[in-house]
C-alpha positions in Angstrom: -7.4 2.2 -34.5 -7.3 -1.1 -32.6 -3.9 -2.0 -33.9 -2.6 1.3 -32.5 -4.0 0.4 -29.0 -2.9 -3.2 -29.3 0.5 -2.4 -30.0 0.8 0.5 -27.3 -0.6 -2.3 -24.8 1.9 -4.9 -26.1 4.5 -2.2 -25.4 3.2 -1.3 -22.0 3.2 -5.0 -20.8 6.9 -5.3 -22.1 8.2 -2.1 -20.1 6.2 -3.7 -16.8 7.8 -7.1 -17.5 11.3 -5.4 -17.8 10.6 -3.3 -14.4 9.7 -6.6 -12.7 12.5 -8.5 -13.6 15.0 -5.8 -12.6 13.1 -5.2 -9.1 13.4 -9.4 -8.7 17.0 -9.2 -9.5 17.8 -6.9 -6.5 18.4 -8.1 -3.2 16.4 -6.0 -0.8 18.6 -4.8 2.0 16.7 -2.4 3.9 13.6 -3.0 6.2 10.0 -2.7 6.0 9.6 0.5 8.2 12.8 2.1 6.5 11.1 1.3 2.8 7.7 2.8 4.1 9.6 6.3 5.3 11.9 6.4 2.0 8.7 5.9 0.1 7.0 8.6 1.9 9.9 11.3 2.1 10.5 10.5 -1.6 7.1 11.3 -2.8 7.2 14.4 -0.4 10.8 15.6 -1.8 9.5 14.9 -5.3 6.5 16.7 -5.1 8.1 19.9 -3.5 10.8 19.7 -6.4 8.1 19.6 -9.1 6.0 22.1 -7.8 8.8 24.6 -7.3 10.7 23.7 -10.9 9.6 27.2 -12.2 10.4 29.4 -9.0 14.1 27.6 -8.5 15.0 25.3 -11.4 18.4 24.3 -9.9 16.8 23.4 -6.5 13.9 21.8 -8.1 16.0 19.5 -9.9 18.1 18.4 -6.8 14.8 17.6 -5.2 13.4 15.8 -8.1 16.7 14.0 -8.1 16.7 13.0 -4.4 13.0 12.4 -4.2 13.2 10.1 -7.3 16.0 8.2 -5.5 14.2 7.8 -2.4 11.3 6.6 -4.0 13.2 3.7 -6.0 14.6 3.0 -2.7 11.5 2.5 -0.9 9.7 0.8 -3.7 12.3 -1.9 -4.5 13.9 -2.2 -1.1 17.5 -1.9 -2.4 19.9 0.6 -1.5 23.2 0.7 -3.2 24.7 3.2 -0.8 23.8 0.9 2.1 25.4 -2.1 0.3 28.5 0.0 -0.7 28.9 0.7 3.1 28.1 -2.6 4.5 29.6 -4.5 2.0 28.6 -8.1 0.8 25.8 -9.5 2.5 27.0 -11.8 5.4 25.9 -15.5 5.2 22.8 -16.6 7.4 23.9 -18.2 10.8 21.7 -20.6 12.6 22.2 -21.0 16.2 21.0 -24.4 17.9 21.0 -24.7 21.6 21.1 -28.0 23.2 20.2 -28.3 27.0 20.3 -31.2 29.0 18.1 -31.0 31.9 18.5 -33.6 35.0 15.8 -34.4 37.1 16.0 -33.2 40.6 
């Protein structure tokens, strides 16, 4: 019995490690407030889709898909649609100002 739980625990750890690696590979391209809104909206839309699965299956599948994608966007901070629209990330530019002040 312990071997069964040990194997399950090992498999779970492997999946979690793969998920962490995947999330670290993504370059976040949305801000914190946008991530929070995406996560909240995604959770709500996903919940609505799951609760309506037997009443209206096609609409529910669309809601589940959109909700899941919004949750992914909010949890990872990466949006492939936004990256496609904006193009490749621009290099960071640092502006340094020099001022010479002469005494009056």
